GUVOVO-495152 format. One record per residue (C-alpha): residue number from 1; residue in one letter; x, y, z. Coordinates in steps of 0.05 Angstrom, whole numbers. Layout:
BEGIN
+-----+---------+--------+--------+--------+
: num : residuo :      x :      y :      z :
+-----+---------+--------+--------+--------+
: NUM :       a :      X :      Y :      Z :
...
+-----+---------+--------+--------+--------+
//
This chain:
BEGIN
+-----+---------+--------+--------+--------+
: num : residuo :      x :      y :      z :
+-----+---------+--------+--------+--------+
:   1 :       q :      3 :      1 :      4 :
:   2 :       v :     31 :     67 :    -19 :
:   3 :       q :     13 :    131 :     13 :
:   4 :       l :     33 :    203 :      1 :
:   5 :       v :     28 :    245 :     52 :
:   6 :       e :     24 :    326 :     43 :
:   7 :       s :     41 :    376 :     84 :
:   8 :       g :     55 :    455 :     84 :
:   9 :       g :    -16 :    485 :     64 :
:  10 :       g :    -42 :    546 :     95 :
:  11 :       l :    -60 :    617 :     97 :
:  12 :       v :    -20 :    668 :     73 :
:  13 :       q :    -27 :    732 :     48 :
:  14 :       p :    -21 :    756 :    -30 :
:  15 :       g :     53 :    766 :    -34 :
:  16 :       g :     73 :    716 :      8 :
:  17 :       s :    106 :    641 :      3 :
:  18 :       l :     92 :    568 :     27 :
:  19 :       r :    123 :    500 :     11 :
:  20 :       l :     81 :    441 :      7 :
:  21 :       s :    117 :    376 :     14 :
:  22 :       c :     92 :    305 :     -7 :
:  23 :       a :    120 :    249 :     31 :
:  24 :       a :    117 :    180 :     -5 :
:  25 :       s :    119 :    116 :     35 :
:  26 :       k :    155 :     84 :    -25 :
:  27 :       s :    218 :    101 :    -53 :
:  28 :       i :    209 :    148 :   -108 :
:  29 :       l :    278 :    129 :   -149 :
:  30 :       g :    239 :     89 :   -203 :
:  31 :       a :    183 :    133 :   -201 :
:  32 :       n :    160 :    159 :   -278 :
:  33 :       a :    131 :    232 :   -259 :
:  34 :       m :    123 :    269 :   -185 :
:  35 :       g :     70 :    321 :   -199 :
:  36 :       w :     29 :    380 :   -163 :
:  37 :       y :    -46 :    395 :   -183 :
:  38 :       r :   -101 :    437 :   -155 :
:  39 :       q :   -174 :    441 :   -153 :
:  40 :       a :   -201 :    509 :   -137 :
:  41 :       p :   -283 :    510 :   -128 :
:  42 :       g :   -318 :    495 :   -176 :
:  43 :       k :   -262 :    492 :   -233 :
:  44 :       q :   -231 :    428 :   -256 :
:  45 :       r :   -168 :    399 :   -221 :
:  46 :       e :   -110 :    430 :   -262 :
:  47 :       l :    -37 :    400 :   -262 :
:  48 :       v :     12 :    457 :   -232 :
:  49 :       a :     82 :    435 :   -242 :
:  50 :       i :    114 :    362 :   -254 :
:  51 :       i :    179 :    333 :   -254 :
:  52 :       m :    206 :    266 :   -297 :
:  53 :       r :    245 :    222 :   -280 :
:  54 :       f :    309 :    247 :   -294 :
:  55 :       g :    297 :    318 :   -267 :
:  56 :       n :    262 :    347 :   -322 :
:  57 :       t :    210 :    398 :   -305 :
:  58 :       n :    144 :    434 :   -329 :
:  59 :       y :     96 :    485 :   -306 :
:  60 :       v :     18 :    515 :   -322 :
:  61 :       d :     40 :    590 :   -352 :
:  62 :       s :      6 :    609 :   -297 :
:  63 :       v :     63 :    600 :   -238 :
:  64 :       k :    117 :    606 :   -289 :
:  65 :       g :    172 :    638 :   -252 :
:  66 :       r :    140 :    638 :   -183 :
:  67 :       f :    132 :    562 :   -167 :
:  68 :       t :    189 :    517 :   -170 :
:  69 :       i :    177 :    432 :   -164 :
:  70 :       s :    235 :    394 :   -135 :
:  71 :       r :    250 :    324 :   -102 :
:  72 :       d :    298 :    298 :    -59 :
:  73 :       d :    305 :    225 :    -64 :
:  74 :       a :    338 :    202 :      4 :
:  75 :       k :    272 :    238 :     38 :
:  76 :       n :    229 :    201 :    -22 :
:  77 :       t :    200 :    271 :    -10 :
:  78 :       v :    171 :    314 :    -69 :
:  79 :       y :    170 :    392 :    -58 :
:  80 :       l :    130 :    453 :    -83 :
:  81 :       q :    161 :    523 :    -71 :
:  82 :       m :    114 :    570 :    -84 :
:  83 :       n :    133 :    643 :    -85 :
:  84 :       s :     96 :    711 :    -98 :
:  85 :       l :     33 :    675 :    -93 :
:  86 :       k :    -32 :    706 :   -118 :
:  87 :       p :   -112 :    709 :    -96 :
:  88 :       e :   -121 :    659 :   -151 :
:  89 :       d :    -69 :    612 :   -130 :
:  90 :       t :   -125 :    591 :    -74 :
:  91 :       a :   -138 :    510 :    -87 :
:  92 :       v :   -129 :    445 :    -58 :
:  93 :       y :    -63 :    421 :    -83 :
:  94 :       y :    -55 :    344 :    -94 :
:  95 :       c :     12 :    309 :   -104 :
:  96 :       n :     10 :    262 :   -151 :
:  97 :       i :     68 :    208 :   -169 :
:  98 :       q :     63 :    154 :   -226 :
:  99 :       w :    106 :     92 :   -218 :
: 100 :       g :    113 :     38 :   -265 :
: 101 :       t :    106 :    -29 :   -223 :
: 102 :       l :     63 :      3 :   -155 :
: 103 :       g :     13 :     45 :   -203 :
: 104 :       n :    -12 :    127 :   -199 :
: 105 :       h :    -26 :    150 :   -119 :
: 106 :       w :    -44 :    214 :   -105 :
: 107 :       g :    -39 :    248 :    -40 :
: 108 :       q :   -110 :    274 :      9 :
: 109 :       g :    -99 :    345 :    -10 :
: 110 :       t :    -79 :    410 :     23 :
: 111 :       q :   -108 :    468 :     23 :
: 112 :       v :    -74 :    538 :     -2 :
: 113 :       t :   -114 :    595 :     10 :
: 114 :       v :    -80 :    672 :    -12 :
: 115 :       s :   -119 :    723 :     26 :
: 116 :       s :   -102 :    790 :     60 :
+-----+---------+--------+--------+--------+
//
């Protein structure tokens, strides 16, 4: 049974920063892709950032230059550093890791609220 535990969400003022963490119960060394998604009320879940097995990354246009995805293989953890946060970044953020043999797994979600 694979578990992903997210942390780091919360309430922050516009312009502030948060760092989300996603700790996996299995090694992420063999994962094909690790991503962060978000879902705002009344909207579909969207891919925010993804880091592939060999380190290449991709971001949705709205967060480019503000968010950074990274990984720590020794800690089996994926991070999302979010800077210059805007109210439109408010959403529940979900971690997703895709393994070839272990399958596709999601975290439980963490709320990020950007408001003054």
